[in-house]
LUMNU-679666 format. One record per residue (C-alpha): residue in three letters; x, y, z. Coordinates in steps of 0.1 Angstrom, whole numbers, plus 5000, padded with zeros to 4 digits. Each point is the difference from the previous one (the first is absolute). Layout:
N
+-----+------+------+------+
|  aa |    X |    Y |    Z |
+-----+------+------+------+
| ALA |    X |    Y |    Z |
...
+-----+------+------+------+
***
This chain:
83
+-----+------+------+------+
|  aa |    X |    Y |    Z |
+-----+------+------+------+
| MET | 7530 | 0909 | 9126 |
| ASN | 4991 | 5036 | 5007 |
| ASN | 5028 | 5023 | 4987 |
| TYR | 5001 | 5038 | 5003 |
| GLN | 5009 | 5003 | 4963 |
| ASP | 4967 | 4983 | 4992 |
| GLN | 4979 | 5024 | 5020 |
| ILE | 4983 | 5032 | 4989 |
| PHE | 4994 | 5028 | 5026 |
| LEU | 4975 | 5028 | 4999 |
| ARG | 5008 | 5030 | 5022 |
| ASN | 4994 | 5037 | 5004 |
| LEU | 5022 | 5025 | 4982 |
| GLN | 5028 | 5014 | 5021 |
| GLU | 5020 | 5032 | 4995 |
| VAL | 5031 | 4979 | 4992 |
| ASP | 4982 | 4985 | 4971 |
| VAL | 4993 | 5032 | 4981 |
| GLU | 5032 | 5002 | 4979 |
| LYS | 5001 | 4962 | 4993 |
| ILE | 4964 | 4999 | 4989 |
| ALA | 5005 | 5030 | 4978 |
| GLN | 5029 | 4982 | 4983 |
| THR | 4981 | 4967 | 4997 |
| PHE | 4968 | 5014 | 4986 |
| SER | 5012 | 5030 | 4979 |
| PHE | 4990 | 5002 | 4964 |
| PRO | 5018 | 5015 | 4970 |
| TRP | 4972 | 5025 | 4994 |
| SER | 5003 | 5015 | 5035 |
| PRO | 5031 | 5018 | 5013 |
| PHE | 5016 | 4983 | 5030 |
| GLU | 4995 | 5032 | 5021 |
| ALA | 4963 | 5000 | 4993 |
| THR | 4998 | 4963 | 5010 |
| ILE | 5018 | 5005 | 5033 |
| THR | 4979 | 5031 | 5007 |
| TYR | 4969 | 4979 | 4994 |
| TRP | 5012 | 4973 | 5024 |
| ARG | 5010 | 5025 | 5027 |
| GLN | 4964 | 5014 | 4997 |
| CYS | 4986 | 4965 | 5003 |
| PHE | 5021 | 4994 | 5031 |
| ASN | 4989 | 5033 | 5016 |
| GLU | 4964 | 4992 | 4992 |
| HIS | 5004 | 4965 | 5015 |
| GLN | 5014 | 5015 | 5032 |
| GLN | 4970 | 5024 | 5002 |
| PHE | 4975 | 4972 | 4994 |
| ILE | 4989 | 5016 | 4967 |
| ARG | 5012 | 4970 | 4980 |
| ILE | 5009 | 4964 | 5006 |
| VAL | 5032 | 4988 | 4983 |
| CYS | 5011 | 4964 | 5002 |
| ILE | 5031 | 4984 | 4985 |
| LEU | 5003 | 4964 | 4987 |
| GLU | 5035 | 4985 | 5005 |
| LYS | 5017 | 4968 | 4990 |
| ASN | 5037 | 4994 | 5010 |
| HIS | 5002 | 5036 | 5012 |
| GLU | 4991 | 5013 | 4966 |
| PHE | 4968 | 5019 | 4992 |
| ILE | 4978 | 4981 | 4977 |
| GLY | 4969 | 5021 | 5003 |
| TYR | 4981 | 5027 | 5019 |
| GLY | 4964 | 5011 | 5006 |
| SER | 4988 | 5035 | 5008 |
| LEU | 4966 | 5011 | 5011 |
| LEU | 4987 | 5034 | 5009 |
| ARG | 4977 | 4998 | 5030 |
| SER | 4977 | 5027 | 4984 |
| SER | 4998 | 5003 | 4962 |
| ASP | 4999 | 5033 | 4982 |
| TYR | 4978 | 4985 | 4973 |
| PRO | 4965 | 5014 | 5005 |
| TYR | 4982 | 4966 | 4994 |
| PHE | 5023 | 4981 | 5024 |
| LYS | 4999 | 5028 | 5026 |
| ALA | 4962 | 5001 | 4999 |
| ALA | 4998 | 4962 | 5003 |
| HIS | 5027 | 5000 | 5028 |
| ILE | 5023 | 4978 | 4979 |
| PRO | 5037 | 5005 | 5008 |
+-----+------+------+------+
***
């Protein structure tokens, strides 16, 4: 039996996700405002094709995420064309 509750979905970050992801993945050592600012920046960079951000969901709840800059600022990675 294939049940939605047993499925995991991977999808792109959407603007409506920003506050929820900031709440889900905030940490005690970082103020919430800094966390939400970070996720807004990630979303904006995703929209501009600077960064790829994907969300992992199960039962409409975030269970993970991945974020990859298309061009790294680290000199070794940049020189080797590693994102």
